[in-house]
MIFI-435979 format. One record per residue (C-alpha): residue in one letter; chain; y negated, z negated, x; residue number from 1. Coordinates in steps of 0.001 Angstrom, whole numbers. Each point is the difference from the previous one (the first is absolute). Last residue first. Layout:
! residues N
A | A | Y | Z | X | NUM $
...
//
This chain:
! residues 567
X | A | -151359 | -49419 | 75497 | 567 $
X | A | -2728 | 2622 | 474 | 566 $
X | A | 2233 | 2662 | 1573 | 565 $
X | A | -767 | 3597 | 889 | 564 $
X | A | 2359 | 487 | 2931 | 563 $
X | A | 3018 | -799 | -2142 | 562 $
X | A | 2865 | -1932 | 1617 | 561 $
X | A | 3424 | 1464 | 657 | 560 $
X | A | 1478 | -1943 | 2921 | 559 $
X | A | 3768 | 665 | 143 | 558 $
X | A | -135 | 3549 | 1324 | 557 $
X | A | -2649 | -773 | 2592 | 556 $
X | A | -1760 | -3158 | 1080 | 555 $
X | A | 3089 | -2144 | 525 | 554 $
X | A | 1705 | -2497 | -2239 | 553 $
X | A | 3239 | -1626 | 1116 | 552 $
X | A | -1033 | 391 | 3617 | 551 $
X | A | 1221 | 2441 | 2666 | 550 $
X | A | -1349 | 3372 | -1183 | 549 $
X | A | -585 | 2507 | 2800 | 548 $
X | A | -3223 | 1953 | -194 | 547 $
X | A | -1678 | 2611 | -2166 | 546 $
X | A | -3468 | 1179 | 899 | 545 $
X | A | -2974 | -1654 | -1722 | 544 $
X | A | -1941 | 1817 | -2703 | 543 $
X | A | 1015 | -2206 | -2946 | 542 $
X | A | -613 | -2973 | 2282 | 541 $
X | A | -3684 | 862 | 251 | 540 $
X | A | -507 | 235 | -3754 | 539 $
X | A | 1622 | -3408 | -420 | 538 $
X | A | -2406 | -1681 | 2415 | 537 $
X | A | -2152 | -1623 | -2702 | 536 $
X | A | 2991 | -1698 | -1570 | 535 $
X | A | 1131 | -1566 | 3269 | 534 $
X | A | -3571 | -994 | 898 | 533 $
X | A | -432 | -1824 | -3326 | 532 $
X | A | 3304 | -1787 | 611 | 531 $
X | A | -1248 | -1101 | 3426 | 530 $
X | A | -3333 | -1261 | -1357 | 529 $
X | A | 1698 | -1922 | -2805 | 528 $
X | A | 2372 | -1639 | 2480 | 527 $
X | A | -2805 | -1077 | 2327 | 526 $
X | A | -2139 | -1415 | -2826 | 525 $
X | A | 2994 | -1828 | -1457 | 524 $
X | A | 674 | -1590 | 3389 | 523 $
X | A | -3568 | -1287 | 181 | 522 $
X | A | 149 | -1243 | -3605 | 521 $
X | A | 3284 | -1841 | 608 | 520 $
X | A | -1435 | -1670 | 3089 | 519 $
X | A | 836 | 1023 | 3556 | 518 $
X | A | 1470 | -2225 | 2734 | 517 $
X | A | 3436 | -344 | -1584 | 516 $
X | A | 1282 | 3533 | 491 | 515 $
X | A | 3743 | 227 | -659 | 514 $
X | A | 360 | -1614 | -3426 | 513 $
X | A | -3417 | 1324 | -1018 | 512 $
X | A | 1146 | 3541 | 706 | 511 $
X | A | 2620 | -212 | -2756 | 510 $
X | A | -2512 | -1467 | -2445 | 509 $
X | A | -2467 | 2768 | 833 | 508 $
X | A | 2728 | 2617 | -444 | 507 $
X | A | 952 | -1404 | -3406 | 506 $
X | A | -3632 | -11 | -1128 | 505 $
X | A | -548 | 3596 | 1094 | 504 $
X | A | 3165 | 1125 | -1777 | 503 $
X | A | 3313 | 575 | 1764 | 502 $
X | A | 1707 | 3406 | 4 | 501 $
X | A | 2557 | -1009 | 2630 | 500 $
X | A | -167 | 3117 | 2165 | 499 $
X | A | -3639 | 1068 | -205 | 498 $
X | A | -1833 | -3207 | -931 | 497 $
X | A | 2032 | -2614 | 1856 | 496 $
X | A | 640 | 2281 | 2957 | 495 $
X | A | -3712 | 805 | 264 | 494 $
X | A | -1166 | -3602 | -293 | 493 $
X | A | 2469 | -1194 | 2632 | 492 $
X | A | -1027 | 2931 | 2190 | 491 $
X | A | -3681 | -919 | -205 | 490 $
X | A | 565 | -3601 | 1057 | 489 $
X | A | 1913 | 731 | 3215 | 488 $
X | A | -2229 | 3054 | 427 | 487 $
X | A | -3088 | -2204 | 276 | 486 $
X | A | -2348 | 903 | -2870 | 485 $
X | A | -1560 | 3453 | 235 | 484 $
X | A | -3414 | 1475 | 782 | 483 $
X | A | -1153 | -1666 | 3227 | 482 $
X | A | 3659 | -928 | 415 | 481 $
X | A | 807 | 3520 | 1144 | 480 $
X | A | -2114 | -497 | 3118 | 479 $
X | A | -3195 | 1759 | 1127 | 478 $
X | A | -1915 | -1105 | 3080 | 477 $
X | A | -1996 | 3234 | 231 | 476 $
X | A | 904 | 2672 | -2587 | 475 $
X | A | 3026 | 2201 | -657 | 474 $
X | A | 2425 | -2051 | 2070 | 473 $
X | A | 2641 | -49 | -2802 | 472 $
X | A | 742 | -3594 | 963 | 471 $
X | A | 2943 | -2394 | 109 | 470 $
X | A | -836 | -3089 | 2067 | 469 $
X | A | 1668 | 109 | 3406 | 468 $
X | A | 3246 | -1856 | 616 | 467 $
X | A | 2742 | 2456 | -896 | 466 $
X | A | -1613 | 2949 | 1797 | 465 $
X | A | -533 | -2225 | 3070 | 464 $
X | A | 3763 | -258 | 442 | 463 $
X | A | 253 | 3704 | 799 | 462 $
X | A | 2484 | 1914 | -2211 | 461 $
X | A | 2908 | 1415 | 2021 | 460 $
X | A | 2084 | -3154 | 341 | 459 $
X | A | 3396 | 1612 | -644 | 458 $
X | A | 2432 | -1303 | -2616 | 457 $
X | A | -1811 | -3321 | -379 | 456 $
X | A | -3241 | 2007 | -130 | 455 $
X | A | 1184 | 1730 | -3150 | 454 $
X | A | 475 | -3403 | -1668 | 453 $
X | A | -3556 | -1000 | 868 | 452 $
X | A | -1252 | 3294 | -1450 | 451 $
X | A | 2033 | -671 | -3125 | 450 $
X | A | -1473 | -3473 | -355 | 449 $
X | A | -3566 | 1247 | 541 | 448 $
X | A | 416 | 2768 | -2577 | 447 $
X | A | 1504 | -2591 | -2352 | 446 $
X | A | -3307 | -1878 | -91 | 445 $
X | A | -1754 | 3306 | -687 | 444 $
X | A | 2212 | 842 | -2979 | 443 $
X | A | 2368 | 2931 | 484 | 442 $
X | A | 296 | 2545 | -2830 | 441 $
X | A | -2171 | 2702 | 1608 | 440 $
X | A | 1508 | -745 | 3407 | 439 $
X | A | 1464 | 3459 | 708 | 438 $
X | A | -2785 | 1977 | -1735 | 437 $
X | A | 889 | 3702 | -67 | 436 $
X | A | -2020 | 3204 | 33 | 435 $
X | A | -3201 | -1795 | 850 | 434 $
X | A | -3261 | -1456 | -1244 | 433 $
X | A | -529 | -3764 | -293 | 432 $
X | A | -2071 | -37 | 3209 | 431 $
X | A | -2534 | 2435 | -1411 | 430 $
X | A | 205 | 2185 | -3091 | 429 $
X | A | -288 | -3288 | -1954 | 428 $
X | A | -1049 | -2713 | 2404 | 427 $
X | A | 1956 | -3240 | -106 | 426 $
X | A | -631 | -3484 | -1320 | 425 $
X | A | 835 | 1206 | -3515 | 424 $
X | A | 1403 | -3352 | -1103 | 423 $
X | A | 3636 | 1012 | -318 | 422 $
X | A | -179 | 2737 | 2613 | 421 $
X | A | -1138 | -2495 | 2633 | 420 $
X | A | 2735 | -2512 | -819 | 419 $
X | A | 2611 | 2746 | -196 | 418 $
X | A | -622 | 1332 | 3509 | 417 $
X | A | -1976 | 3056 | 1130 | 416 $
X | A | 1237 | 1783 | 3137 | 415 $
X | A | 211 | 3517 | -1411 | 414 $
X | A | 2299 | 2327 | 1920 | 413 $
X | A | -1180 | 3584 | 448 | 412 $
X | A | 2772 | 2595 | 150 | 411 $
X | A | -275 | 2173 | 3107 | 410 $
X | A | -30 | 3787 | -323 | 409 $
X | A | -2055 | 646 | 3124 | 408 $
X | A | -3247 | 1496 | -1273 | 407 $
X | A | 38 | -1407 | -3536 | 406 $
X | A | 1126 | -3448 | 1102 | 405 $
X | A | -2571 | -2 | 2786 | 404 $
X | A | -2696 | 822 | -2547 | 403 $
X | A | 1498 | -2620 | -2297 | 402 $
X | A | -373 | -2658 | 2666 | 401 $
X | A | -3525 | 1148 | 797 | 400 $
X | A | -1140 | -201 | -3620 | 399 $
X | A | 1668 | -3394 | -421 | 398 $
X | A | -2034 | -1295 | 2923 | 397 $
X | A | -3182 | 1453 | -1461 | 396 $
X | A | 877 | -1651 | -3302 | 395 $
X | A | 364 | -3428 | 1611 | 394 $
X | A | -3359 | 374 | 1725 | 393 $
X | A | -1658 | 1069 | -3251 | 392 $
X | A | 1420 | -3081 | -1704 | 391 $
X | A | -2042 | -2305 | 2199 | 390 $
X | A | -3133 | 2097 | -439 | 389 $
X | A | 427 | -158 | -3779 | 388 $
X | A | 589 | -3762 | 270 | 387 $
X | A | -3618 | -282 | 1038 | 386 $
X | A | -2260 | 386 | 3039 | 385 $
X | A | -3500 | -84 | -1450 | 384 $
X | A | -1352 | 3283 | -1261 | 383 $
X | A | -755 | 3221 | 1774 | 382 $
X | A | -1522 | 2913 | -1851 | 381 $
X | A | 1717 | 2000 | -2708 | 380 $
X | A | -464 | 3623 | 1008 | 379 $
X | A | -535 | 24 | 3750 | 378 $
X | A | 1768 | -3355 | 200 | 377 $
X | A | 3282 | 1661 | -1043 | 376 $
X | A | -57 | 2130 | 3128 | 375 $
X | A | -830 | -2960 | 2224 | 374 $
X | A | 2688 | -2172 | -1598 | 373 $
X | A | 2742 | 2599 | 458 | 372 $
X | A | -1134 | 675 | 3558 | 371 $
X | A | 117 | -3724 | 795 | 370 $
X | A | 3603 | -268 | -1205 | 369 $
X | A | 1043 | 3083 | 1958 | 368 $
X | A | -1687 | -1458 | 3086 | 367 $
X | A | 1797 | -3340 | -436 | 366 $
X | A | 3387 | 1622 | -674 | 365 $
X | A | 1721 | -633 | 3321 | 364 $
X | A | 3323 | 1896 | 150 | 363 $
X | A | 2546 | -1823 | 2166 | 362 $
X | A | 3466 | 1561 | -141 | 361 $
X | A | 3030 | -2267 | 261 | 360 $
X | A | 3386 | 1598 | 716 | 359 $
X | A | 2979 | -2202 | -772 | 358 $
X | A | 2225 | -1983 | 2369 | 357 $
X | A | 122 | -3068 | -2209 | 356 $
X | A | -1191 | -2299 | 2788 | 355 $
X | A | -2664 | 2509 | 1054 | 354 $
X | A | -1238 | 409 | -3569 | 353 $
X | A | -105 | -3779 | -447 | 352 $
X | A | -1920 | -515 | 3239 | 351 $
X | A | -2529 | 2713 | -903 | 350 $
X | A | -550 | -1392 | -3489 | 349 $
X | A | -481 | -3510 | 1397 | 348 $
X | A | -2461 | 1226 | 2635 | 347 $
X | A | -1947 | 1995 | -2562 | 346 $
X | A | -183 | -3034 | -2281 | 345 $
X | A | -1046 | -2163 | 2951 | 344 $
X | A | -2997 | 2260 | 559 | 343 $
X | A | -1232 | -787 | -3508 | 342 $
X | A | -827 | 2847 | -2355 | 341 $
X | A | -3440 | -294 | -1579 | 340 $
X | A | -1557 | 2696 | 2203 | 339 $
X | A | 2605 | 2396 | -1362 | 338 $
X | A | 3633 | 471 | 973 | 337 $
X | A | 2607 | 2569 | -1090 | 336 $
X | A | 3415 | -779 | 1501 | 335 $
X | A | 2426 | 2721 | -1070 | 334 $
X | A | 3769 | -415 | 10 | 333 $
X | A | 2976 | 2348 | 418 | 332 $
X | A | 3575 | -487 | -1178 | 331 $
X | A | 3032 | 2314 | 216 | 330 $
X | A | 737 | -569 | 3700 | 329 $
X | A | 237 | -3752 | -637 | 328 $
X | A | 2867 | 361 | -2456 | 327 $
X | A | -86 | 481 | -3771 | 326 $
X | A | 816 | -3318 | -1658 | 325 $
X | A | -495 | -2415 | 2912 | 324 $
X | A | -3063 | 1893 | 1221 | 323 $
X | A | -1532 | 158 | -3468 | 322 $
X | A | 736 | -3651 | -735 | 321 $
X | A | -1605 | -1064 | 3279 | 320 $
X | A | -3103 | 2093 | -712 | 319 $
X | A | -208 | -1440 | -3521 | 318 $
X | A | 162 | -3539 | 1412 | 317 $
X | A | -2799 | 665 | 2485 | 316 $
X | A | -2075 | 1755 | -2676 | 315 $
X | A | 125 | -3131 | -2136 | 314 $
X | A | -456 | -2572 | 2798 | 313 $
X | A | -3172 | 1424 | 1485 | 312 $
X | A | -521 | 2018 | 3187 | 311 $
X | A | -1407 | 2851 | -2051 | 310 $
X | A | 2752 | 2606 | 186 | 309 $
X | A | -653 | 2849 | -2423 | 308 $
X | A | 3233 | 1668 | -899 | 307 $
X | A | 1952 | 3187 | 651 | 306 $
X | A | 3597 | 756 | -905 | 305 $
X | A | 2379 | 2773 | 1011 | 304 $
X | A | 2772 | 2133 | -1491 | 303 $
X | A | -518 | 122 | -3756 | 302 $
X | A | 2836 | 1812 | -1793 | 301 $
X | A | -198 | -1851 | -3294 | 300 $
X | A | 3392 | -1706 | 249 | 299 $
X | A | -480 | -918 | 3656 | 298 $
X | A | -3524 | -1374 | -294 | 297 $
X | A | 485 | -2006 | -3194 | 296 $
X | A | 3407 | -1081 | 1297 | 295 $
X | A | -1464 | -1501 | 3171 | 294 $
X | A | -2877 | -1806 | -1724 | 293 $
X | A | 2093 | -1600 | -2734 | 292 $
X | A | 2812 | -909 | 2384 | 291 $
X | A | -2418 | -1556 | 2495 | 290 $
X | A | -1609 | -2050 | -2762 | 289 $
X | A | 3393 | -1216 | -1229 | 288 $
X | A | 982 | -939 | 3564 | 287 $
X | A | -3157 | -2074 | 353 | 286 $
X | A | 712 | -1755 | -3288 | 285 $
X | A | 3549 | -888 | 1050 | 284 $
X | A | -1057 | -1247 | 3427 | 283 $
X | A | -2805 | -2046 | -1586 | 282 $
X | A | 2450 | -1901 | -2234 | 281 $
X | A | 3623 | 1144 | 303 | 280 $
X | A | 1963 | 2709 | 1779 | 279 $
X | A | 3607 | 634 | -1095 | 278 $
X | A | 3167 | -274 | 2043 | 277 $
X | A | 2816 | 2246 | -1150 | 276 $
X | A | 3028 | -1732 | -1530 | 275 $
X | A | 3022 | 1037 | 2041 | 274 $
X | A | 2368 | 2611 | -1343 | 273 $
X | A | 3073 | -853 | -2095 | 272 $
X | A | 2360 | 2951 | -216 | 271 $
X | A | 3607 | 48 | -1211 | 270 $
X | A | 1389 | 3453 | 795 | 269 $
X | A | 979 | 2299 | -2875 | 268 $
X | A | 3521 | 673 | -1199 | 267 $
X | A | -588 | 2590 | -2717 | 266 $
X | A | 1188 | -893 | -3497 | 265 $
X | A | -3157 | 1036 | -1864 | 264 $
X | A | 583 | -202 | -3738 | 263 $
X | A | -2869 | 479 | -2421 | 262 $
X | A | -801 | -1415 | -3448 | 261 $
X | A | -3231 | 751 | -1833 | 260 $
X | A | -401 | -2960 | -2359 | 259 $
X | A | -1433 | 161 | -3500 | 258 $
X | A | -610 | -2739 | -2553 | 257 $
X | A | -571 | -3073 | 2166 | 256 $
X | A | -92 | -3039 | -2258 | 255 $
X | A | 3526 | -1122 | 920 | 254 $
X | A | -1120 | -636 | 3573 | 253 $
X | A | -2384 | -2685 | -1237 | 252 $
X | A | 2715 | -2230 | -1457 | 251 $
X | A | 1343 | -1131 | 3363 | 250 $
X | A | -3437 | -454 | 1555 | 249 $
X | A | -481 | -3761 | -315 | 248 $
X | A | 3502 | -888 | 1215 | 247 $
X | A | -895 | -1569 | 3369 | 246 $
X | A | 3216 | -1028 | 1793 | 245 $
X | A | 1950 | 3218 | -449 | 244 $
X | A | -3300 | 1827 | 409 | 243 $
X | A | -451 | -1301 | 3544 | 242 $
X | A | 3467 | 1076 | 1118 | 241 $
X | A | -371 | 3434 | -1584 | 240 $
X | A | -3380 | 523 | 1638 | 239 $
X | A | 1365 | -877 | 3440 | 238 $
X | A | 2933 | 2335 | -561 | 237 $
X | A | -2457 | 2903 | -2 | 236 $
X | A | -901 | -419 | 3675 | 235 $
X | A | -2880 | 2472 | 398 | 234 $
X | A | 52 | 2243 | 3078 | 233 $
X | A | -3428 | 1066 | 1275 | 232 $
X | A | -1064 | 3404 | 1309 | 231 $
X | A | -3390 | 478 | 1643 | 230 $
X | A | -2733 | 2645 | 41 | 229 $
X | A | -3348 | -1244 | 1304 | 228 $
X | A | -3382 | 1699 | -75 | 227 $
X | A | -2600 | -2385 | 1321 | 226 $
X | A | -2647 | -2337 | -1483 | 225 $
X | A | 2369 | -3000 | -45 | 224 $
X | A | 3601 | 479 | 1062 | 223 $
X | A | 2860 | -401 | -2444 | 222 $
X | A | 1404 | -3294 | -1287 | 221 $
X | A | 3604 | -1081 | -493 | 220 $
X | A | 1992 | -2808 | -1574 | 219 $
X | A | -3037 | -2005 | -1055 | 218 $
X | A | 1311 | -2978 | -1960 | 217 $
X | A | -452 | -452 | -3741 | 216 $
X | A | 3536 | -1142 | -798 | 215 $
X | A | 945 | 3396 | -1438 | 214 $
X | A | -987 | 1750 | 3283 | 213 $
X | A | -3415 | 1516 | 640 | 212 $
X | A | -114 | 3449 | 1596 | 211 $
X | A | -3249 | 1248 | 1445 | 210 $
X | A | -2590 | 2725 | 371 | 209 $
X | A | -2817 | -1201 | 2209 | 208 $
X | A | -1967 | 3197 | -605 | 207 $
X | A | -3645 | -926 | 523 | 206 $
X | A | -1570 | 2621 | -2231 | 205 $
X | A | -3669 | 527 | 804 | 204 $
X | A | -2460 | 1304 | -2568 | 203 $
X | A | -3449 | 1387 | 825 | 202 $
X | A | 1068 | 3652 | 432 | 201 $
X | A | 3789 | -118 | -54 | 200 $
X | A | 1614 | -2230 | 2606 | 199 $
X | A | 3454 | -655 | 1404 | 198 $
X | A | 3109 | -1562 | -1527 | 197 $
X | A | 1617 | 307 | -3428 | 196 $
X | A | 2079 | -2907 | -1239 | 195 $
X | A | 3713 | -432 | -634 | 194 $
X | A | 970 | -3343 | -1562 | 193 $
X | A | 3738 | -672 | -323 | 192 $
X | A | 495 | -3179 | -2034 | 191 $
X | A | 3548 | -1327 | 123 | 190 $
X | A | 968 | -1834 | -3151 | 189 $
X | A | 308 | -3505 | -1408 | 188 $
X | A | -2625 | 1083 | -2556 | 187 $
X | A | -2403 | -2930 | 288 | 186 $
X | A | 833 | -447 | 3686 | 185 $
X | A | -789 | 3629 | 853 | 184 $
X | A | -3157 | 84 | -2122 | 183 $
X | A | -1285 | -3217 | 1612 | 182 $
X | A | 627 | 1349 | 3492 | 181 $
X | A | -1819 | 3200 | -914 | 180 $
X | A | -3089 | -1912 | -1138 | 179 $
X | A | -87 | -2326 | 2996 | 178 $
X | A | 282 | 2867 | 2473 | 177 $
X | A | -2569 | 2143 | -1804 | 176 $
X | A | -2574 | -2808 | -201 | 175 $
X | A | 393 | -844 | 3688 | 174 $
X | A | -403 | 3667 | 919 | 173 $
X | A | -3090 | 436 | -2191 | 172 $
X | A | -1928 | -2574 | 2044 | 171 $
X | A | -2676 | 2562 | 941 | 170 $
X | A | 468 | 3291 | -1825 | 169 $
X | A | 2526 | 2785 | 453 | 168 $
X | A | 798 | 2573 | -2636 | 167 $
X | A | 3300 | -119 | -1934 | 166 $
X | A | 1527 | 3413 | -488 | 165 $
X | A | 3389 | -1113 | -1276 | 164 $
X | A | 3653 | 711 | -603 | 163 $
X | A | 1851 | -3012 | -1359 | 162 $
X | A | 3780 | -43 | 73 | 161 $
X | A | 1716 | -2847 | -1830 | 160 $
X | A | 3548 | -761 | 1143 | 159 $
X | A | 2591 | -2026 | -1912 | 158 $
X | A | -1264 | 1083 | -3409 | 157 $
X | A | 161 | -2425 | -2914 | 156 $
X | A | -3670 | -327 | -765 | 155 $
X | A | -2270 | 3032 | -87 | 154 $
X | A | -3120 | -1092 | 1865 | 153 $
X | A | -3389 | -691 | -1619 | 152 $
X | A | -2297 | -682 | 2969 | 151 $
X | A | 2007 | 2683 | 1788 | 150 $
X | A | -1596 | 2555 | -2294 | 149 $
X | A | -3328 | -387 | 1829 | 148 $
X | A | 1023 | 2441 | 2716 | 147 $
X | A | 2961 | 2120 | -1046 | 146 $
X | A | 3331 | -1408 | -1118 | 145 $
X | A | 3644 | 985 | 387 | 144 $
X | A | 3006 | -2128 | -890 | 143 $
X | A | 3303 | 58 | 1861 | 142 $
X | A | 3325 | -1115 | -1445 | 141 $
X | A | 2767 | -290 | 2593 | 140 $
X | A | 3335 | 1251 | -1390 | 139 $
X | A | 519 | 2477 | 2862 | 138 $
X | A | -3506 | 1346 | -527 | 137 $
X | A | -1536 | -659 | -3399 | 136 $
X | A | -3349 | 1432 | -1011 | 135 $
X | A | -2312 | -1668 | -2479 | 134 $
X | A | -3079 | 1719 | -1393 | 133 $
X | A | -2241 | -1734 | -2515 | 132 $
X | A | -1929 | 1876 | -2724 | 131 $
X | A | -3438 | -1437 | -781 | 130 $
X | A | -2054 | 3024 | 1016 | 129 $
X | A | -3606 | 362 | 1126 | 128 $
X | A | -1960 | 3255 | 36 | 127 $
X | A | -1913 | 752 | 3159 | 126 $
X | A | -3385 | 1344 | 1041 | 125 $
X | A | -2940 | -2112 | -1153 | 124 $
X | A | 2380 | -2883 | -631 | 123 $
X | A | 591 | -107 | 3757 | 122 $
X | A | -3502 | -1106 | 983 | 121 $
X | A | 632 | -2451 | 2834 | 120 $
X | A | -2642 | -1144 | 2500 | 119 $
X | A | -802 | -3242 | -1881 | 118 $
X | A | 2015 | 189 | -3213 | 117 $
X | A | 2164 | 2496 | -1882 | 116 $
X | A | 3541 | -124 | 1330 | 115 $
X | A | 2389 | 1578 | -2494 | 114 $
X | A | 2644 | -2358 | -1342 | 113 $
X | A | 3063 | 2001 | -976 | 112 $
X | A | 550 | 2443 | 2873 | 111 $
X | A | 2481 | 2720 | -902 | 110 $
X | A | 3524 | -90 | 1448 | 109 $
X | A | 1816 | 3293 | 324 | 108 $
X | A | 3761 | 389 | 215 | 107 $
X | A | 2808 | 2142 | 1373 | 106 $
X | A | -2249 | 2672 | 1493 | 105 $
X | A | 2410 | 2346 | 1749 | 104 $
X | A | 400 | 1236 | 3556 | 103 $
X | A | 2853 | -2297 | 921 | 102 $
X | A | -1810 | -3079 | -1301 | 101 $
X | A | -3657 | -338 | -1002 | 100 $
X | A | -1737 | -2899 | -1765 | 99 $
X | A | -3631 | 801 | -832 | 98 $
X | A | -2404 | -2926 | -88 | 97 $
X | A | -2942 | 881 | -2192 | 96 $
X | A | -3710 | -308 | -675 | 95 $
X | A | 128 | 2188 | -3085 | 94 $
X | A | -1904 | 3092 | -1122 | 93 $
X | A | 604 | 1461 | -3435 | 92 $
X | A | 948 | 3641 | -504 | 91 $
X | A | 3052 | -643 | 2130 | 90 $
X | A | -1767 | -1148 | 3179 | 89 $
X | A | 1402 | -2611 | 2358 | 88 $
X | A | -2504 | -1494 | 2444 | 87 $
X | A | 2368 | -977 | 2825 | 86 $
X | A | 1591 | -3084 | 1567 | 85 $
X | A | 3393 | 826 | 1482 | 84 $
X | A | 3318 | -1769 | -423 | 83 $
X | A | 2637 | 1654 | 2149 | 82 $
X | A | 3752 | -394 | -515 | 81 $
X | A | 2503 | 464 | 2814 | 80 $
X | A | 2645 | 2673 | 577 | 79 $
X | A | -2245 | 2877 | 1047 | 78 $
X | A | 1460 | 3478 | -517 | 77 $
X | A | -2320 | 1048 | -2809 | 76 $
X | A | -3049 | -1582 | 1694 | 75 $
X | A | -1657 | 3295 | 999 | 74 $
X | A | -114 | 1269 | -3582 | 73 $
X | A | -1267 | -3247 | -1520 | 72 $
X | A | -2774 | -357 | 2586 | 71 $
X | A | -1062 | 3599 | -613 | 70 $
X | A | -68 | -576 | -3756 | 69 $
X | A | -2209 | -3045 | 552 | 68 $
X | A | -2272 | 2156 | 2144 | 67 $
X | A | -478 | 2471 | -2851 | 66 $
X | A | -559 | -2742 | -2598 | 65 $
X | A | -2683 | -1571 | 2196 | 64 $
X | A | -1668 | 3397 | 424 | 63 $
X | A | -6 | 363 | -3794 | 62 $
X | A | -1877 | -3289 | -356 | 61 $
X | A | -2577 | 1153 | 2554 | 60 $
X | A | -386 | 3371 | -1690 | 59 $
X | A | -618 | -1775 | -3322 | 58 $
X | A | -2934 | -1908 | 1475 | 57 $
X | A | -645 | -3359 | -1684 | 56 $
X | A | 2180 | -1808 | 2538 | 55 $
X | A | -2343 | 1193 | 2735 | 54 $
X | A | -2395 | -2291 | -1842 | 53 $
X | A | 1233 | -3087 | 1876 | 52 $
X | A | 2775 | 693 | 2540 | 51 $
X | A | 104 | -3726 | 823 | 50 $
X | A | 2372 | -76 | 1771 | 49 $
X | A | 2039 | 2669 | 1746 | 48 $
X | A | 1478 | 2915 | -1911 | 47 $
X | A | 3752 | -231 | 623 | 46 $
X | A | -4 | -3731 | 736 | 45 $
X | A | -1451 | -684 | -3446 | 44 $
X | A | 1443 | -3549 | 137 | 43 $
X | A | 1888 | -603 | 3225 | 42 $
X | A | 3354 | 1481 | 1135 | 41 $
X | A | 3437 | -1571 | -457 | 40 $
X | A | 3179 | 1251 | 1656 | 39 $
X | A | 3168 | -1152 | -1750 | 38 $
X | A | 3630 | -245 | 1120 | 37 $
X | A | -1023 | 324 | 3610 | 36 $
X | A | 1609 | 559 | 3416 | 35 $
X | A | 854 | 3708 | -216 | 34 $
X | A | -3164 | 962 | -1877 | 33 $
X | A | -2426 | -1602 | 2455 | 32 $
X | A | -1049 | 3108 | 1937 | 31 $
X | A | 233 | 2379 | -2958 | 30 $
X | A | -2063 | -2258 | -2237 | 29 $
X | A | -2613 | -437 | 2714 | 28 $
X | A | -356 | 3750 | 561 | 27 $
X | A | -72 | 735 | -3731 | 26 $
X | A | -2758 | -2562 | -627 | 25 $
X | A | -2022 | 1334 | 2938 | 24 $
X | A | 341 | 3549 | -1306 | 23 $
X | A | -1159 | -1137 | -3430 | 22 $
X | A | -3077 | -1667 | 1516 | 21 $
X | A | -809 | 3206 | 1884 | 20 $
X | A | 314 | 2101 | -3155 | 19 $
X | A | -2040 | -2403 | -2117 | 18 $
X | A | -2861 | -423 | 2460 | 17 $
X | A | -2332 | -972 | -2857 | 16 $
X | A | -360 | -3616 | 1079 | 15 $
X | A | 1728 | -572 | 3331 | 14 $
X | A | 3106 | -2185 | -66 | 13 $
X | A | 487 | -2776 | 2551 | 12 $
X | A | 3607 | -1090 | -460 | 11 $
X | A | 1910 | -3220 | -606 | 10 $
X | A | 3472 | 1398 | -649 | 9 $
X | A | 2037 | -3115 | -812 | 8 $
X | A | 3642 | 961 | 396 | 7 $
X | A | 2473 | -1842 | -2223 | 6 $
X | A | 3598 | -702 | 961 | 5 $
X | A | 1952 | -1893 | -2657 | 4 $
X | A | 2604 | -2614 | 826 | 3 $
X | A | 3333 | -1318 | -1137 | 2 $
X | A | 1665 | -2014 | 2757 | 1 $
//
């Protein structure tokens, strides 16, 4: 049997930790050298992704060159080839895949189609190139592509390597699988997709590197949301058999101008590891949120988290995420009641904290709240109880959380969800404040689903939390629906406007198919109000902490709306 051994090095690089990333690359290469023909690392594995404006610093580019030289020097006695994603600088800067063998660069592939949408801004930094790179190992032609380039593969190769930094979003996995299967069948070639894993600020990379065979079947898949280094043997005779029958690609190989030919006659073992199971639906989303939170803490040197625990669904989910990501000994919670706080909220917060094994500190803020009002009354006089008094309570709570953060070194976790941030139903410098917002991109309806999922793993969240009406408890008898439409309706409007870009009329028509009891005019009034609230809250969102992105369009890198906006 003719076969090719390829190692998929799905690693968690740290942005800017060039030396440490290089050491990891060397360690993996050395470990898998004797069983691999090729070891493939993700896009920009040397720097982490996205390095953003670090790429505009000459010292940063020079540091990449220095570490590349170190990798070359140490690899002189290695027998296999390594393909490493780096920013290659030669006066111009390229998003590149460097091919190294026996201490020498034998080829460099430059990314052709620079990603420049949503969270991507590669044209700001890199120059594109149209030159293909084909390497041949033991008569097997191997093409190299980076990211978007796989949409335009070089025909004729038997194996197409694609190094990637593809961020996670809901339902992305299904899209990726179908896309790669189509590319494999179209080209009668193996597709080897090597993705980054881990998190960088608001982005999460799910990994799930994979090999698709020429018939569009998954031959191998790496773990989701974890580092995973695996070697896979590709049966090259399978391609030859298929191409004898299907002659579409015979002429394509003649178009290749330059081929770097290599002989590797080592007798390597045939390896076919099991396909790793992958989480789906709520399990997948929950794991993405854990990854985003955990890596933000670990990569930035934060040790412990603090949050306000209210007894509501949002803070309950954030507490669970924090414990699952960091460990129960790294999480502390404050319960800060006023006269408007229900006794059942305290009971629910206490039960949750006990179930999670975290410390819960009760700090009543009624006297602080009254002192604020009394002092202000000396100068302004008392008025009726208004939204200002409601927001004051939230800001006092934030004040205490940040005091504890300052004293003890905890990072404050915001508990605001995407639905609240979208319409501004959150207090700036109050409950939306924090160093990180784990559920910033999670709609309220999804918050409930994720909390339900978490309880299937361990029923830590009290059942009453799911059943009671959501409330900020800032005035007597308050519920969220005093101000907002039901979340089932609100979230449809938000998704339609934010992620799908639908107009008011299109959203009303979409809602009308699901809500029969309201007239067109009534639905239009609701939609117009929500869109007005979204626009009005832009200034708040600009000051919100970052949080993990899980949807196609999150409030962050891929939401660039003006604050001053009359459209």
